[in-house]
C-alpha positions, -999 to +999 in steps of 0.1 A: +658-550+736+678-581+716+695-607+742+715-643+733+719-665+759+740-698+759+731-724+779+750-761+790+723-791+799+736-828+799+705-842+783+672-832+762+689-809+740+664-811+708+631-804+729+650-778+754+656-765+719+620-768+704+603-754+737+628-729+738+616-717+695+583-720+707+585-692+732+600-664+703+642-678+707+658-683+673+694-699+666+698-677+639+697-641+629+700-618+601+725-588+607+723-553+592+727-568+556+704-593+558+732-624+558+720-650+575+746-656+612+740-691+624+748-690+667+767-717+678+748-753+692+738-738+728+733-698+721+697-684+707+684-647+699+654-630+714+643-599+696+624-580+727+630-599+759+659-587+783+690-612+797+665-617+833+633-631+811+653-648+793+674-666+821+641-676+838+626-685+803+655-713+802+655-719+835+615-730+839+616-747+806+651-770+823+624-775+850+595-784+825+623-810+810+632-815+848+666-812+836+695-798+848+701-761+837+735-763+841+753-731+830+735-701+818+741-667+801+719-635+791+734-602+776+718-577+758+727-580+720+747-551+714+783-550+699+790-576+683+818-601+660+817-634+641+818-662+621+789-668+600+786-700+596+767-730+585+730-742+593+729-773+617+717-804+598 
């Protein structure tokens, strides 16, 4: 089951995302028409994790990087609407 996760941290954003990418998270996804949806800066997608596993991954990565995970919500990627956005540079 696919999920999205959003989080707030005050530092080490690049390092946090790099580790999450190594765990299979992505900052973009294809829609049903093969159009790319670019997520906001602190939102990630995983195709097979549960919401609980995603939260636990974020907690573990923040602990590994010694950064406080201030807020975090993960949920099933099911019914959605999007502004597709542009890739981050």
